[in-house]
C-alpha positions as CSV (number, residue, x, y, z in Angstrom):
1,M,-52.6,-12.4,92.5
2,T,-50.7,-9.8,94.5
3,I,-47.4,-10.8,96.0
4,T,-46.6,-9.4,99.4
5,L,-43.0,-8.7,100.4
6,D,-42.1,-7.7,103.9
7,L,-39.3,-5.2,104.2
8,A,-38.4,-6.3,107.8
9,A,-37.9,-9.9,106.6
10,A,-35.5,-9.0,103.8
11,S,-32.4,-9.4,106.0
12,K,-33.3,-13.0,106.9
13,D,-35.2,-14.3,103.9
14,V,-33.2,-14.8,100.7
15,H,-36.2,-15.0,98.4
16,T,-37.7,-11.7,99.8
17,R,-34.3,-10.0,99.4
18,R,-34.1,-11.2,95.8
19,A,-37.6,-10.1,95.0
20,L,-36.9,-6.6,96.4
21,Y,-33.8,-6.4,94.3
22,D,-35.8,-7.2,91.2
23,L,-38.2,-4.4,92.1
24,S,-35.2,-2.0,92.3
25,A,-33.9,-3.2,89.0
26,A,-37.3,-2.6,87.4
27,V,-37.2,1.0,88.7
28,V,-33.7,1.4,87.2
29,K,-34.8,0.1,83.8
30,K,-38.2,1.9,83.4
31,K,-38.4,5.3,81.7
32,K,-42.0,6.4,82.2
33,I,-42.9,5.9,85.8
34,V,-46.1,7.3,87.4
35,V,-46.0,7.9,91.2
36,V,-49.2,8.2,93.3
37,T,-48.8,9.2,96.9
38,G,-51.0,9.7,100.0
39,L,-50.2,10.5,103.6
40,V,-46.7,9.0,103.5
41,Y,-45.1,11.7,105.5
42,H,-44.6,12.4,109.2
43,V,-47.1,15.3,109.4
44,H,-49.9,12.9,110.1
45,V,-48.0,11.7,113.2
46,A,-48.6,15.1,114.8
47,F,-52.3,14.7,113.9
48,R,-52.7,11.3,115.6
49,S,-50.3,11.7,118.6
50,S,-51.5,12.3,122.1
51,D,-50.8,16.0,121.8
52,G,-51.8,16.2,118.2
53,L,-54.3,18.3,116.3
54,Y,-57.3,16.1,116.9
55,N,-56.8,16.3,120.6
56,M,-56.4,20.0,120.3
57,V,-59.8,20.3,118.6
58,K,-61.5,18.2,121.3
59,E,-60.0,20.5,124.0
60,R,-61.0,23.7,122.3
61,Y,-64.5,22.5,121.3
62,P,-65.5,19.9,123.9
63,D,-69.2,20.0,122.9
64,V,-68.5,19.2,119.3
65,V,-68.4,15.5,118.4
66,M,-66.4,15.2,115.1
67,K,-64.4,12.3,113.7
68,G,-61.2,12.7,111.7
69,R,-63.0,12.3,108.4
70,D,-65.6,14.9,109.4
71,L,-62.9,17.6,109.5
72,F,-62.3,17.1,105.7
73,D,-65.9,16.8,104.7
74,A,-67.7,19.5,102.6
75,S,-70.8,19.2,104.8
76,L,-69.1,21.0,107.7
77,F,-69.8,24.4,106.0
78,R,-73.5,23.9,106.8
79,D,-73.0,24.8,110.4
80,T,-71.2,27.8,111.8
81,T,-69.7,25.8,114.7
82,S,-68.3,23.1,112.5
83,T,-66.9,25.7,110.2
84,S,-65.1,27.4,113.1
85,V,-63.7,24.1,114.1
86,F,-62.5,23.5,110.5
87,Y,-60.7,26.9,110.3
88,S,-59.0,26.4,113.7
89,F,-57.9,22.9,112.7
90,I,-56.5,24.0,109.3
91,A,-54.6,26.9,110.9
92,E,-52.9,24.6,113.4
93,L,-52.2,22.1,110.6
94,K,-50.6,24.8,108.5
95,K,-48.3,25.7,111.3
96,K,-47.2,22.1,111.7
97,I,-46.6,21.8,108.0
98,D,-44.4,24.9,107.9
99,E,-42.1,23.3,110.5
100,A,-41.9,20.0,108.5
101,A,-39.1,19.2,106.0
102,P,-39.2,17.0,102.9
103,S,-38.6,13.3,103.6
104,Q,-36.7,10.7,101.6
105,T,-39.8,9.9,99.6
106,H,-40.0,13.5,98.4
107,H,-36.3,13.4,97.3
108,F,-36.8,10.0,95.7
109,I,-39.6,11.4,93.5
110,K,-37.3,14.3,92.6
111,T,-34.5,11.9,91.7
112,L,-36.8,10.1,89.3
113,D,-37.6,13.4,87.7
114,S,-34.0,14.5,87.4
115,K,-33.0,11.1,85.9
116,N,-35.8,11.5,83.2
117,K,-37.7,8.5,84.6
118,L,-40.7,10.3,86.1
119,L,-43.7,10.8,83.8
120,R,-45.8,12.5,86.5
121,S,-46.5,12.5,90.2
122,Y,-50.0,12.5,91.6
123,T,-50.5,13.2,95.3
124,Q,-53.3,13.4,97.8
125,N,-51.2,15.5,100.2
126,I,-52.0,19.1,100.8
127,D,-48.7,20.1,102.4
128,G,-46.9,21.2,99.2
129,L,-43.6,19.6,100.3
130,E,-43.0,18.3,96.7
131,E,-42.6,21.8,95.5
132,R,-39.9,22.4,98.1
133,V,-37.7,19.7,96.4
134,G,-38.3,21.2,93.0
135,L,-41.4,19.6,91.6
136,M,-43.8,22.2,90.3
137,G,-47.3,21.7,91.7
138,S,-50.6,22.1,89.9
139,S,-52.0,24.5,92.6
140,G,-49.1,27.0,92.5
141,E,-49.2,30.4,90.8
142,A,-46.3,29.5,88.6
143,A,-48.2,26.5,87.1
144,K,-51.0,28.7,85.7
145,S,-50.8,30.6,82.5
146,S,-51.0,34.3,82.3
147,G,-53.4,34.5,79.3
148,K,-56.7,36.2,79.1
149,G,-60.2,35.0,78.2
150,K,-60.6,31.2,77.9
151,N,-56.9,30.6,78.5
152,A,-56.9,32.5,81.8
153,A,-55.8,30.4,84.8
154,K,-55.1,27.4,82.6
155,L,-52.5,24.9,83.8
156,R,-49.2,24.6,82.0
157,V,-49.4,20.9,81.4
158,K,-45.8,20.3,80.3
159,E,-44.3,22.1,83.2
160,V,-46.5,20.6,86.0
161,R,-44.6,17.7,87.5
162,N,-46.8,17.1,90.6
163,V,-50.6,17.1,90.4
164,Q,-52.2,18.0,93.7
165,L,-55.5,16.1,93.7
166,H,-56.7,17.7,97.0
167,G,-55.4,21.2,96.6
168,D,-52.8,23.2,98.6
169,I,-53.0,24.4,102.2
170,H,-50.6,27.2,101.4
171,R,-53.3,29.1,99.4
172,V,-56.7,30.5,100.1
173,R,-59.7,30.8,97.8
174,C,-62.8,33.0,97.8
175,I,-66.1,31.1,98.1
176,V,-67.9,33.6,95.7
177,C,-65.5,34.7,93.0
178,S,-63.0,31.8,93.3
179,A,-60.0,34.2,93.4
180,E,-56.9,32.6,94.9
181,F,-54.2,34.2,97.1
182,P,-51.2,33.0,99.0
183,C,-52.0,32.2,102.7
184,A,-50.5,35.0,104.7
185,Q,-50.1,35.5,108.4
186,E,-53.2,37.7,108.6
187,H,-55.3,34.8,107.1
188,L,-53.9,32.4,109.7
189,N,-54.7,34.8,112.5
190,A,-58.3,34.9,111.4
191,F,-58.5,31.1,111.0
192,L,-57.1,30.6,114.5
193,E,-60.0,32.6,115.9
194,G,-62.5,30.4,113.9
195,T,-63.4,33.2,111.4
196,A,-62.8,33.7,107.7
197,P,-61.3,37.0,106.3
198,D,-63.1,38.9,103.5
199,C,-62.0,38.5,99.9
200,P,-60.1,41.6,98.8
201,E,-61.1,41.1,95.2
202,C,-64.8,41.1,96.0
203,L,-64.4,44.0,98.4
204,S,-62.6,46.2,95.8
205,R,-65.3,45.5,93.2
206,S,-68.1,46.3,95.6
207,E,-66.5,49.6,96.6
208,A,-66.0,50.5,93.0
209,R,-69.7,49.9,92.3
210,V,-70.8,52.0,95.3
211,A,-68.5,54.8,94.1
212,R,-70.4,55.1,90.8
213,S,-73.8,54.9,92.7
214,A,-74.4,51.3,91.8
215,R,-75.7,48.5,94.0
216,A,-73.1,46.8,96.2
217,I,-72.4,43.2,95.5
218,R,-71.8,40.3,97.9
219,V,-68.4,40.1,99.4
220,G,-67.1,36.5,99.7
221,S,-65.0,35.1,102.4
222,L,-61.7,33.3,102.0
223,R,-61.2,29.6,102.9
224,P,-58.3,27.2,102.6
225,A,-57.8,26.2,99.0
226,I,-58.0,22.5,99.6
227,V,-60.5,20.0,98.2
228,L,-62.8,18.3,100.8
229,Y,-64.7,15.1,100.5
230,D,-67.8,15.3,98.3
231,E,-66.5,18.5,96.8
232,P,-65.6,19.2,93.1
233,H,-62.1,20.2,92.3
234,P,-61.8,23.7,90.8
235,L,-59.2,22.4,88.3
236,G,-61.0,19.1,87.6
237,E,-61.0,19.6,83.9
238,D,-57.4,20.4,83.7
239,I,-56.4,17.5,85.9
240,G,-58.5,15.2,83.7
241,A,-56.7,16.4,80.6
242,I,-53.3,15.8,82.2
243,Q,-54.3,12.3,83.2
244,M,-55.5,11.4,79.7
245,A,-52.3,12.8,78.2
246,D,-50.2,10.6,80.5
247,V,-52.3,7.5,79.7
248,N,-51.8,8.1,76.0
249,K,-48.0,8.3,76.6
250,K,-48.2,4.6,77.8
251,P,-46.3,4.6,81.1
252,D,-44.3,1.5,81.9
253,M,-44.5,1.4,85.7
254,L,-46.9,2.6,88.5
255,I,-45.7,3.1,92.1
256,I,-48.4,3.7,94.8
257,M,-47.2,4.8,98.2
258,G,-48.9,5.6,101.5
259,T,-52.6,5.6,100.6
260,S,-55.5,3.4,101.4
261,M,-57.1,4.0,98.0
262,K,-60.6,4.5,99.3
263,V,-61.4,7.7,97.6
264,H,-63.4,7.1,94.4
265,G,-61.5,9.5,92.2
266,L,-58.1,8.1,93.2
267,K,-59.3,4.5,92.8
268,Q,-60.4,5.3,89.2
269,L,-57.1,7.0,88.4
270,V,-55.0,4.1,89.7
271,K,-57.1,1.6,87.8
272,D,-56.8,3.5,84.5
273,F,-53.0,3.7,84.8
274,A,-52.7,0.0,85.8
275,K,-54.8,-1.1,82.9
276,T,-52.7,0.9,80.4
277,I,-49.4,-0.4,81.9
278,H,-50.5,-4.1,81.8
279,S,-51.9,-3.8,78.3
280,T,-48.6,-2.4,76.9
281,S,-46.6,-5.3,78.2
282,S,-45.7,-7.6,75.2
283,A,-46.9,-11.2,75.0
284,A,-43.4,-12.4,74.3
285,T,-42.0,-11.0,77.5
286,S,-44.8,-12.4,79.6
287,S,-44.5,-15.9,78.0
288,S,-40.7,-16.0,78.2
289,S,-40.5,-15.1,81.9
290,S,-42.1,-17.1,84.6
291,K,-41.8,-14.2,87.1
292,R,-44.6,-11.8,87.7
293,P,-43.9,-8.5,85.9
294,C,-42.9,-5.6,88.1
295,K,-45.5,-3.2,86.7
296,V,-47.7,-2.0,89.5
297,V,-46.1,-1.7,93.0
298,F,-48.0,-0.8,96.2
299,V,-45.9,0.4,99.2
300,N,-47.9,0.7,102.4
301,K,-47.9,-0.7,105.9
302,T,-51.5,-2.1,105.4
303,P,-52.2,-4.5,102.6
304,P,-54.6,-3.6,99.8
305,S,-58.2,-4.9,99.7
306,S,-59.3,-7.9,97.6
307,E,-60.5,-5.8,94.7
308,W,-56.9,-4.9,93.9
309,A,-55.8,-8.6,93.6
310,D,-55.6,-8.5,89.7
311,I,-54.4,-4.9,89.5
312,I,-51.4,-4.7,91.9
313,D,-48.5,-6.9,91.2
314,Y,-46.4,-6.4,94.3
315,H,-47.2,-5.2,97.8
316,V,-44.2,-4.0,99.8
317,S,-45.2,-4.0,103.4
318,G,-43.2,-1.3,105.3
319,D,-42.4,2.3,105.6
320,T,-42.0,4.2,102.3
321,D,-38.8,6.0,103.3
322,T,-37.2,2.7,104.1
323,W,-38.1,1.2,100.7
324,V,-37.0,4.2,98.6
325,H,-33.7,4.2,100.5
326,K,-33.1,0.6,99.5
327,V,-34.1,1.3,95.9
328,L,-31.5,4.1,95.7
329,D,-28.8,1.9,97.2
330,D,-29.5,-0.9,94.7
331,W,-29.7,1.6,91.9
332,K,-26.1,2.8,92.6
333,R,-24.9,-0.8,92.5
334,I,-26.8,-1.8,89.3
335,R,-26.0,1.3,87.3
336,P,-23.3,3.4,88.8
337,S,-22.9,5.5,85.7
338,D,-26.2,7.2,86.5
339,W,-24.6,8.7,89.6
340,E,-21.3,9.9,88.1
341,I,-20.8,13.6,88.6
342,Q,-18.0,15.7,87.2
343,Q,-16.0,16.9,90.2
344,T,-13.9,19.7,88.9
345,L,-13.4,23.0,90.8
346,V,-10.9,25.5,89.7
347,D,-9.8,28.7,91.4
348,A,-10.7,31.7,89.3
349,E,-7.5,33.6,90.1
350,D,-4.5,31.2,89.8
351,G,-6.2,28.2,88.1
352,R,-5.3,25.8,90.9
353,S,-7.7,23.1,92.2
354,V,-9.7,24.0,95.3
355,A,-9.4,20.5,96.8
356,G,-6.8,17.8,96.4
357,A,-9.4,15.2,95.3
358,F,-10.6,17.5,92.4
359,K,-8.9,17.4,89.0
360,T,-7.3,20.6,87.7
361,A,-8.9,22.0,84.6
362,K,-6.8,23.0,81.6
363,S,-5.3,26.5,81.8
364,S,-6.5,29.4,79.7
365,T,-3.1,29.5,77.9
366,A,-3.5,26.0,76.6
367,V,-7.0,26.7,75.5
368,A,-5.9,29.9,73.7
369,T,-3.0,28.0,72.0
370,K,-5.4,25.3,70.8
371,A,-7.8,28.0,69.4
372,K,-4.9,29.6,67.6
373,K,-4.0,26.3,65.9
374,R,-7.6,25.9,64.8
375,V,-7.6,29.4,63.2
376,L,-4.3,28.7,61.3
377,G,-5.8,25.5,59.9
378,N,-3.3,23.2,61.6
379,K,-4.9,19.8,61.7
380,D,-2.1,18.0,63.4
381,E,-1.9,18.8,67.1
382,N,1.7,17.5,67.4
383,V,3.2,19.8,64.8
384,A,4.7,23.1,65.9
385,P,3.0,26.3,64.6
386,E,4.4,27.5,61.3
387,S,6.5,30.7,60.9
388,S,5.4,33.6,58.8
389,S,7.5,32.4,55.7
390,D,6.2,28.9,56.0
391,L,2.7,30.2,56.3
392,H,3.2,32.3,53.1
393,A,4.5,29.2,51.3
394,H,1.5,27.2,52.6
395,E,-0.9,29.8,51.3
396,V,0.8,29.8,47.8
397,Q,0.7,26.0,47.7
398,K,-3.0,26.1,48.8
399,S,-3.7,28.6,45.9
400,I,-2.3,26.1,43.3
401,N,-3.9,23.1,44.9
402,H,-6.2,20.6,43.2
403,P,-9.5,21.9,41.8
404,P,-12.3,22.3,44.3
405,S,-15.0,19.8,44.9
406,P,-17.9,19.5,42.4
407,G,-20.3,21.3,44.7
408,K,-18.0,24.4,44.9
409,R,-17.1,24.7,41.1
410,R,-18.5,27.4,39.0
411,Q,-21.2,26.4,36.5
412,K,-20.1,25.1,33.1
413,S,-16.4,24.6,34.2
414,S,-14.5,21.5,33.6
415,H,-12.7,19.4,36.3
416,Y,-9.3,20.1,34.8
417,D,-7.8,23.0,32.8
418,D,-7.1,22.7,29.1
419,R,-3.6,21.5,29.8
420,N,-4.6,18.6,31.9
421,S,-7.9,17.6,30.2
422,S,-8.3,15.3,27.2
423,P,-8.6,16.8,23.7
424,S,-12.2,15.7,23.4
425,K,-13.1,17.6,26.6
426,R,-11.2,20.8,26.0
427,Q,-13.3,23.9,25.6
428,S,-12.6,26.5,22.9
429,V,-12.2,30.0,24.4
430,A,-12.1,31.7,21.0
431,V,-15.0,34.1,20.3
432,F,-16.1,35.1,16.8
433,K,-16.0,38.9,16.7
434,G,-16.7,39.6,13.0
435,I,-15.4,38.8,9.5
436,M,-11.9,37.2,9.5
437,P,-9.1,39.1,7.7
438,A,-8.4,38.1,4.1
439,S,-5.0,36.8,5.0
440,E,-6.4,34.3,7.5
441,R,-9.6,33.3,5.6
442,K,-8.7,29.8,4.4
443,L,-10.4,26.5,4.3
444,L,-9.1,23.7,6.5
445,F,-5.4,24.1,5.4
446,S,-3.0,26.9,4.6
447,E,-1.5,27.4,1.1
448,T,1.0,24.7,0.0
449,T,4.1,24.9,-2.1
450,N,4.2,21.4,-3.6
451,H,1.8,22.0,-6.5
452,P,2.3,23.8,-9.9
453,E,1.5,27.5,-10.3
454,Q,-2.1,28.4,-11.3
455,P,-2.9,30.3,-14.5
456,A,-3.4,34.0,-14.4
457,D,-7.1,33.9,-15.0
458,Y,-7.6,31.5,-12.1
459,A,-8.8,34.1,-9.7
460,E,-11.4,35.4,-12.2
461,S,-12.8,32.0,-13.0
462,S,-15.3,32.0,-10.1
463,K,-16.2,33.9,-7.0
464,M,-15.7,30.8,-4.9
465,D,-13.6,28.2,-6.8
466,I,-11.9,25.4,-4.9
467,S,-9.1,23.5,-6.6
468,L,-8.6,19.8,-6.0
469,L,-4.9,20.3,-5.9
470,D,-5.0,23.4,-3.6
471,L,-7.7,23.2,-0.9
472,S,-7.3,26.9,0.0
473,M,-10.4,29.1,-0.5
474,Q,-10.1,32.2,-2.8
475,D,-10.6,35.6,-1.3
476,V,-14.2,36.5,-1.0
477,Q,-15.1,39.3,-3.3
478,A,-16.7,42.7,-2.3
479,E,-20.2,41.5,-3.2
480,V,-20.0,38.5,-0.8
481,I,-18.7,40.8,2.0
482,K,-21.7,43.1,1.3
483,E,-24.1,40.3,1.6
484,I,-22.6,39.2,4.9
485,E,-22.8,42.8,6.3
486,E,-26.5,43.0,5.2
487,A,-27.2,39.8,7.1
488,A,-25.6,41.3,10.2
489,K,-27.7,44.5,10.2
490,P,-30.4,44.9,12.9
491,A,-33.8,43.3,12.5
492,A,-35.6,46.7,12.2
493,R,-33.4,47.8,9.2
494,R,-33.9,44.4,7.6
495,R,-37.6,44.7,7.9
496,K,-37.5,48.2,6.4
497,A,-35.4,47.0,3.6
498,G,-37.8,44.1,3.1
499,K,-40.7,46.5,2.8
500,T,-38.9,48.7,0.2
501,A,-38.1,45.6,-1.8
502,A,-41.7,44.5,-1.7
503,T,-42.9,47.9,-2.9
504,S,-40.4,47.9,-5.8
505,T,-41.6,44.4,-6.7
506,K,-45.2,45.5,-6.7
507,V,-44.3,48.4,-9.0
508,T,-42.4,46.1,-11.4
509,I,-45.4,43.8,-11.5
510,L,-47.8,46.7,-12.4
511,R,-45.4,47.9,-15.1
512,T,-45.2,44.4,-16.5
513,K,-49.0,44.1,-16.6
514,T,-49.2,47.5,-18.4
515,L,-46.7,46.6,-21.0
516,T,-48.3,43.3,-21.6
517,S,-51.7,44.9,-22.1
518,K,-50.2,47.4,-24.6
519,N,-48.5,44.7,-26.6
520,V,-51.7,42.8,-26.8
521,G,-53.5,45.9,-28.1
522,R,-50.9,46.5,-30.7
523,R,-51.1,42.9,-31.9
524,K,-54.9,43.2,-32.3
525,T,-54.5,46.4,-34.3
526,S,-51.9,45.0,-36.6
527,R,-54.1,41.9,-37.3
528,S,-57.1,44.0,-38.2
529,L,-55.0,46.2,-40.6
530,I,-53.6,43.1,-42.3
531,A,-57.1,41.7,-42.7
532,A,-58.4,45.0,-44.2
533,T,-55.6,45.2,-46.6
534,S,-56.1,41.7,-47.8
């Protein structure tokens, strides 16, 4: 059930004032707000006043009987008279809109966007006043990509902040080639006379065809780039994609202002957003609080119809500018930190503050001194800068400082040097470069003097003889040195030597076999002689 709150009764009724304050608090807390607006601005006053646009149409065309809705219906293009009435009416409306200024509601929507609370704004208005406050519209030239082929004239979804559901009166569109142009003064002059100017795009292409002896094509006329009732939107697919993207982002609040919600497309858009917002609310929040959640808010002077009873949570009866003004005042009380602005102005010449209320920024000398300390590596701001001698000593001390961190050490290096490390972790830096000299070639210990002298033939007893009394190793003989040198020869020479040895071995085997066969023959001969003699 929709709860109605009267703005005029807020000053007298405590409950109404408290409920309106809760609505303001909900706006402050939400982060993904969708805003839908209709004729909320004062332009429609000129249309409905005694000297307004509708009366101007009746005076200029007394024989034409048309209602206000008929002036925005696509069926008026069927008759030349109704078409002339439409062009004259739009030209006068364009002049009124050019004189208008953005209202508080426009600035409120821009505030939501600047505070990162606005998910997207959808509007039925054709005046383009949202773009004057800094909200990029979907019908503007800046919102369309500059690609070619399929990407030509596609909307930049991320940059569009205000979706214009009914087009923009500040642009004109060709009824044949759909080319769009900004509405210039020459277009307005033609519309005031009840006629439509020719499309320059179609005209140039037709002239180019005639120049090459081809058949001329139809030249279309320009019309205001607004969407009428019972007329498809030229950017319908792009707007549908934007709406689906916003629904998938799960908005947390919907604010509807200044519209009767009788257009089918707008009704469906509001219902889709309201359904998503209500479904995302948690069951714990709804069960713990007895108050109706401030999810969908409708601000309009006339109440919504009965079909919106289960969709709209709160109806604020009153003017939209009055309500947004109250919301901004409550916002500043609830969260003043959102409105804090750094007020510092400094004269560029002498560094003095422009106004007395503004704080003076730090001088450039202080900033340079701080940067110099940072370069010198001084971590303490309260210590005076070091002199040149102290700085040299500091560099020397830094060079003999503790070892670097593990991530900055060289590979295969220990944490401490050999002097500070334990014996088990010290690394040997000696490198074997060949055969050790005879005077240093010992085993385990050097020669001792506490044992009896060895006999003279001790050195000849063995090539490598180790005494139990003297653990020193005897000098290696020349043959052992030769074996070691042979082992150190290159692999190619060793393979060559191996082949030579193998060849000599084969020759020796053949000789042995020959000698063996000769001996066997001699033995047989001697046996036969002995047998014959006997």
